[in-house]
Structure formats: C-alpha cells, structure tokens
N, C-alpha and C positions, 0 to 999 in steps of 0.2 A: 504493500500500500504506500509506504514511504517512497519507493522507487517510482511508482506511477505518478504520485503527486509531484515529485521533483521533475520527472520527465515532462509532464504537461506544463509545469510552470516555466522550466527552462526553454522548452520548445516555443511556447508562446512569446517569451521574451526575445528569443533569437529571431523569430519570424517578424516581430515588430521592429527590431533594430535593423534587420536586413531590408525590410520594406522601406523604412525611413531613409536608409543609406541609398538605396536605389532611387528613391524619389528625389533625393537631394542631388542626383546626377553626379556622384563622386566617381572619378575615374583615376586609374593609375594607382600609384602607391597609397594615397589616403584611403581609397576603398579597400585595398588589401589589408591595411593595418586595422581598420575597423572590424572587418570580418574575422580577422585572425584573433583579435582580442575577445570578440564575442564568442567565437568557437572555443577558445581556451576556457573562458568562464563557464560555458555550458558543460564542458567535460569535467571541470572541477566540481561543479554542482552535482552532476550525476554521480561522480565518484564518492562524494561525501554522503549523498543519499543512500547509495548502495552499502557503504560502511555502517551507517546508522541502521539500515534495514537488517543487515546481518546481526548486529548487536541485539536488536529487539527480538528477532526470530530466535536467536540462541537463548536469550533470557526467557522467552515465552516457552520454549521447549523444556528448559530446566525446571520451570514452574509446573508444567504439565507432568514432567517426570516425578517431581516431588509429590504431586497429588496422586499419581498412580501407585506410588510406593508407600502410601499410608497403610500401616499395619492394622490388623483387626482391633487393636486396642484403641484406635482412633487418635493416636499421637502424631500430629502433623509436624514434619521437620522442614523448615523453609530451605530453599536452595542455598548452597554455600556461596555461590558466586554473587557478587553485587548485582542488583537489578536496577533498571531505570526507575525513576521516581514513581511513575504510574503503576508499574508492575509490583514495586515494593509495597505500595499501598494495598494492592489486591492481595499480595502474599500475607501481609499483616492481618487483613480482614479474614482471610481463610484460616489463619492460625487461631484467631479468636473464635471463629465459628466452630472449628473442630474441637477446641477446648471446651466450649459450651456443650457441644454434643457429647463429649467424653464425660463431662460432669453429669449431664442428664442421664446417660446410660448407667453411670455408677449409682446415682440416686435411685434409678429404677430398680437396679439389682438389689440395692439396700432395702427398698420398700418391699420387694418380693420376698427377700429373706426375712424381713420383719413380719410379713403376713404369714409365712410358713411357721415362724417361731410362735406367733400369736395363736395359730390354730393348735399347735402342739401343746403350748403352755396352758391355754384356756381349757382344752380338753382334759388335761391333767387336773387343773383346778376344779373343773366340774365333776370329774370322777371321784375325787377325794371326799367331798361332802355327801355326794350321792351314795357312795359305799357306806359311809357312816350311818346315814339315815336308813338305808336298807337293812343294815345289821340291827339297828334299834327297832325298826318296825317288825322285823322277823322275830326279835326277842319278845316284843309285846304280843304278837299273834300266837306264838308258840307257848306263851305263858311262862317263859323262862324268867322274865322280870315281872313279878306279880305284886310285889309289895308296893304300897302307895308312894313311898318316897322315891323309889327307883322309877316308877311309872311317871311321876311328876317331873323328875330330872330328865328322863328321856323326851318327854313332851317339850320341855323348855329347850333342850338341845336341838330337837328337830325344828322348832320354830326359829332358833338362831341360824341354823344351816339354811332354812328356806329364805330368811331375810338376806343371808349372804349371797345365795344364788340369785335372788331377785336383783340385788345391787349389781352383781356382775353382768346380768343380762341387760340391765338399764345402761351400764357403762358401754357395753358392746353396741347397743342400739345408738347411743349418742356418738360413738366413734364412727359407726357406719355412716351416719348423717354427715359428719365432718368430712370423711373421705369422699363421699359422694357429692359434696358441694351443695347439699340441700339445707345446711344450717343457715337460716336467715334470721339474724337478730332483729328484734323490734326496737329500734333506737329511740330512746327518750333521754331527756336531760337528767343525768344522775350525778349525785355528789359522791365522790370516793370516800369522804369522811363517813357518811351514813353507811356506805357499803362495808367499810372496815368495822364499824361499830356492830352492824348486824352479824357479820361473820364471826367476830370475837364472842358475841353473845351465844351464837349457835354452837361453837366448839369449846366453850368454857367447861362443860362437863367432862369432855374427853381430856382436856388439859389437866383438870383436877384429878382425874383418875390416873393419869400418867405421871403426876407430880411435876408438871411443867408449868412455869410461870409465863403468862401471856401479858404483853404490853402493846398498846396501840398508840401511834402518834400520827394524827391526820390534820392537815390544814383544812379548815372548814370551807375554804373557797377553792375546791378542786373539781369543777364540773366537767363531765365528759358525756359524749353521746354514746349510750350503750344500752344493751338489754340487761336490765338490773338482775334478772333471774340467771341468765347465762353467765354474765361476768361474775356474779356472786358465787356461782358454782366453781368457776375457775379459781377465784381467790380462796374459796373454802378448800379446794383440792390442795392448793399450795400450803395453806396453814395446817391442814390435817397431816399432810406429808411431813411438814416441819415438826409437828408435835410428836409424831410416831418415831422420828429418827433422833429426837433430842433426849438425852438421858434425864433421869429424875433429878429434880432441883435445877434443871437447866432453864433457859429463857428463850422465848420466841418473840421477836420484835417485828411488828407490822407497821410500816410507815406509808403515808400517802402525801406527796408534795407536788407542787406545780413548779416546773422549770421551763421558763420561756413559754413556748407554745405547746408544750407537752406536759402530760401528767405521768408521774412515776409512782408506782405502788411496789414496795419491796417487802420481802419476808426474809428475815435473818434467823437461822436456827443455830443449834449447837451440836450438829451431828458429827463434828470433828473433821469435816471436809470430805470431798469426793476425789478419788484418784484422777489425775489429769487425763489419763487415757479414756476414762469413762465419762468425762464431762460432755463430749459431743453427743453421747448416746442417752443422756438423762431423759430427754423428751421423746425417745423412741417408744413405739408401742410395746408394751409388756416388758419393758426393761426395769429390773429391780436392783441391779447392782450385785446380785448374788446368784450362784448356780442353783441353789436349792429352790424348789417350787412348793415347799410345804406351806399351805395357807396359814396365815397368822390369825390372831383374834379379830383383826380388822377386816379380814376377808378380801383384801385388795388383790386385784389381778395385774397390777402394774400398769393401769390405764389412766390413772388420775392425771399425771403430768402430760401425757399425750392429749388428753381431752382439754386440759387447760390451754395448751399451745394452740389447738384447733379453734377454741373459742376466742382467744386473744387475736389470732390472725384473722378470724371472721370479723373482728371489730377494727381491722386495719391497724393493729398494734403489733408489738414485738415482745417476746419473752426470752430471757436468757438467765444463765446461772454462772456464778463465779465462786471460788473459794474465798472466804473473807473471815478473818478473826477466828472465832471458835467453831465455825461451821460453814454453811453455804448461804449465799445471798441470791435469792430469786427476785428478778425485777420484771415488772410489766410496764411497758411504755405505751401510752395512748395519746392521741391528739386531744387537746383541750376542746371543750364545746365552744 
C-alpha cells in the first residue's frame, strides 16, 4: 500500500513537472537538467517507499506470528523486534486483551471449582444433621428412648437440626439469586447508624453467650441508598462471623463513618488474623479456612461472607478484608445518598 501511494504521488508529480517543462518550451541543456532532477527525485521517493513498505510488512508478519504462537494458557508475548508506532499500539492492545481473557478464564475455572466444592461440602453438611435426626427418630419409633427426659432432649435436638437445615437452604437460595443476577435491592434512604444499632441489638444474645464484648461507633449522619433488609443481612453476617471467631472476653468493634462521598462500615474482630494466602479466598463460596467440615453449633455452611459480598456488590459497593491489630478488619464501602 505504501508503494502504491508513493508511486501514484511521484508519478503525478513527475507528469506535472514534465508537462510544465514542455509547455515552457525549454530546449537543450535546461530541459535535460530539469528532467534529470525530477527523475532522480522520483527514484529516491520510490526507493524510500519500498524500504518503508518492507519494514511495515516485516513488522506486521512478526505480529501475526506472535498471535499464532499464543499458547493455550493465553499468555501473549509481543514480538521482540521494535514495531512502528501504529503496530506497537495494536500489539499493546492485544497484550491487554489477552491478559483480560486469561484472567477471565482463571476466574471461570475458580468459580467452577468453587461450585464443585460447594456441592461436595453442602452435601456433607446436609448429610450430617440428617443422619443424626434419622438415628433419633428411629430410636423414638423403636422405643429405645422411652423415658420422658430423653424423648424431650431428642425433640429439642431434632428441632435444632431442622432450624439449621432451614438456615442452610435459605442461604443457598439467597446465593443462587446472587449468582443468577436476580437480586434486586429496593433502594431507600437508610442511615448506617440505625442499621448498626439494629444489628448490634439482634446479635447481642449471641455475643453474650460467646463472652464477646460488642461496641458500636456510628456517625448519625451517614445516609446511603440501600435495601435496609438486605444490607442489614450483610452487616449481620459480618458481625456474627466476627463474634464466632473472637475468643471469650474479646471485643468486636463496628464503626460507620462518612469519608468524602462514600460511607464506610467496618467490623474489627479479635480472631488473631487470617493467613495471607487465605485472604483472597475469604469471600469465596463455602470457604471456612479449615479442612474439617464438621458442622458447629452455629450450623454455618461457609456462605455468610459470600452472601455479604453479593449483597454489597448489588448495592454498587465494595467489601474487603485486611489483617489489623488483634484480628481482621472487614470494610464495606458504599456511595453516600
């Protein structure tokens, strides 16, 4: 293309100069000098165009070769030779695009792995209480447990297991709505101070039973546009998680403050910190930070933090966690109303 453009331009220029020279009726040596100069200029122009064309073609072929040699991992390696500015821009854009594709594939594989782990873990968590209830029901049916005290204890335990299973099913349903993108918050003007107060009042019995001290610090003027029920559930999940991982006589601090155009709600516990390699997985589905899957008294299936993240992201907010002081600091960032 460069050669064609150069040839057309030089040819048109040559034709014009020759026509003008002939029209001026130049004869003899002046005419030969003009035509010689014009011819040499045309040859030089064509030579430069051909050199540039070869450079561009070579760079283009090296870029195509780099594209064809992309491995299945999706890691794009730019051509080693320097490229013209335009092709270098294209190479940089391709490198960024392949990097986004690679990260997307990694996230897809991670999500698929998390779904498989969720199915395996939840099936285990469901089998354990079901096995216990079946054993107690069979004992009651066969008359093995016939004294009133044992019968009452079995009934209470069965009710506790049923409540645990109902909570797990509710969490799974909420998580399925989040992953399906059908979670639609009904946004209203909500004060984070009131939300913190309601959350602390709801979890106070659990904190008292665990021997954990709860404190709340909230700026009364922190309004956000949120679904109070859903956002309250996310905050409650964070606080309950903090209470259950804080040792007795420890403290959980909940703060809500306004910073510029954003509202920040933080929960600081006394869990002792999370290993650095586990921090990126804290909000993954069914992640508990331990290999054992024995259900505890809380009956959690490791879905609380994943649900909290889904709810916060549905409110156009962000949630993260860092190790700080005696434990972990979970932070929810939302735009101010």
